[in-house]
Every structure is written in structure tokens, then in C-alpha cells.
Phi, psi and omega in degrees: 000135179281148179301323183297334176289324181289319184257026176284127181307325181294318179296324182302327185261010183233175177295339181300324180297310181292324177299315180295320181295315181296320184290317188261337180228057185300323182301311179291320183296311183287324175297317176298321180296316179299321178300318177294322183291341177285345183304308180297332178294313179295322178297318179296315180299326180292336180277335182255350180240108187275003184298143181246141176228120180050049173081003180223158177303143187298338181266359181289324183294309178298331177297312181296322179289329178297317179295312184297319180292319178301313179297318182297312185295321180289326177293313182291327174300319178296314176295313186297328181296338177287337186270047183295341178283351182232066190297320180294314179301314182300313183293321179292318180293321178298319177297319179299313181301315181294311181297314183297320182285328175297314179303313180302309184292321181296316182289324177295318178298318178302311181294325176295319179296328178280349180076029181235165180291136179272320183260147177066013187269111178239022188288343177211166180299323179293315180295319178296320179295319180296318180292324179295319180297315177304314180298319182298323181279329185271326183305319180299351175306327185292303178295328180295319180292324178291324179295320177298320178300321179299320179293320178294326177295321178293327181291325172040250193292355181284347181247156171303130185300331180290318176294314181302315180298316182295315182296315183294315177301316184295325178294319180291318179295324176299317181296319180294317179297328177289326174296322174302321177297319178296322178299317177296321180296322180295327179279344186057035179192153176251341181274154180231123178089346179218158177291152171297146174099005179280193180303142182214170178292151180301145176070296183285335179063025177292141187301137174255002180253334183209193180286154179217111186290339180301334182296313179295323177297314181296309183298318184293315184290333181274009166300332181303330180260317189296313186290315176297326176297320177295322178299322177300319179296319179296324179293315182296325182267000182060038174276161183269176185292337179300324179298322179293318180299316180297313181294321180296317178294321176299320180294319178297321178295321177300316179299318178295324182291316180290331176291314178297322179298319181293318182293340175275004177078019183260135176288159179294316179236000000 
């Protein structure tokens, strides 16, 4: 299958895109699908289990991660399918993404079932070990995304330059956002100027009283979706690659701005 078929705007908006993803990257597709199917389970559990953890129902965290992991796996499957010139690399990276995200979601669910915090939790040897295991599986996302960028650079002229530019920028912004995640882990907190667990925005629970580093992490990792979608728009509108570069640089500045705002202890809203 040609790369242009996978990232064709027409396919993206049709069943052909998902059919292709399921056929060629089944491991990522079905794992992502299971992750999405867990959403109603977590929602049901949140309705029958009133326990609260850090200011939110204990099942909200695995619910948010289930959504995020599903989107992430389908996005990376879409990226990896482009790297047809590197089949061994592509298959190994896909297995890593699937295994690491499964470990992440299982351990978050375990901690939610125990009614304790999954992240930054060092209150017991067990909690510390669980958090360390999560970190060991997730941290390699940073070098792996940079390694993927290297493969895309080698692929070069085989892709539409607008798609190539968007994918490469998004991988680097994702890597930087992952470093922000490491920074939060080192602080054992995501709030700045206020304790974790105070009043927050609906669903995302970002602090409304102080800074919240999770915003920069969230905005940065979703460059993986936002920038390629913009590249599709540029293709449809026959815009040139410069427009993708400008938007990508602007997006990177946005991530830096929300991070700086959080570090100043200011809420987003």
C-alpha cells in the first residue's frame, strides 16, 4: 500500500481509512478499539462508585486515559504505516506503543480500583513501585518519537511535503510535551502555587485556582493529531508548505506559552 493512500484526505474522511488501518496495523487498531470500548465501563463505575481521589471520582482518570490511549494508538498506527521502507522498525515500535499503553492503562485502573492516586504516589512501597513501572514503560516515548522523526527525514521526498512537515513537527512537539510530563513526575505534582486536587475545569479538572502543568502536556501531545489535520486542510485548499511551517511553529509557541503561564501559577481560565 502506498503512503499516499493512507494519508489521502479523502480516505481520512471515509471508511477506507479505518479499513486500511485495521487491515495493516491490526495490533494498534484493535488495542485502541478496546481502549475506546472501556469508556462506558469507566463511566458506569463512576456512577456506582462515589469514591474521590485528588478531587475527582476515582474512575475519571482511567476514563480520560482510555480515550487518550485510543486516539494515540490510532494516530501512531497511521504514522507508522507511512514508514513502509522500515518494516522491522515499524513493527517493533508498534509493539512497544501497544505494550506500554496497555501497562499504563492497567496500572491506572488498578490504582483507581484501590481508590488511590496513580501518578506521583509514593505513599507506600507498592504505590511507588507501580508508579516507577509506569514511568519505565512511558519514558521511552521520548527517544522513540525522535527516532521516528529520523526515519521520516530519510523517507523525505516520498511524502507530500505538507504531510511530512506536519508529522515531523508533531513528533518533536510530542517529545517536548513528554519531557513536560517527566518534569511533572520529578515534582510529584501538576499544580503550581496551589495543592493538587483543588477546584478545576469540567472533565479535564485543570486547576482554576493556580497553574496547571498538565495543560502544556495535553496541548503538546495532541500536536500529533492537530498538525496532520491542518496539513490535510492545506492539501484540500492547495496551500503551500509554508503555511504548515507557520502553524507548526505557532503551535509550538502555544505549548511554551501555556507552560510558562502554569509555572507563573496562573490558571488557564
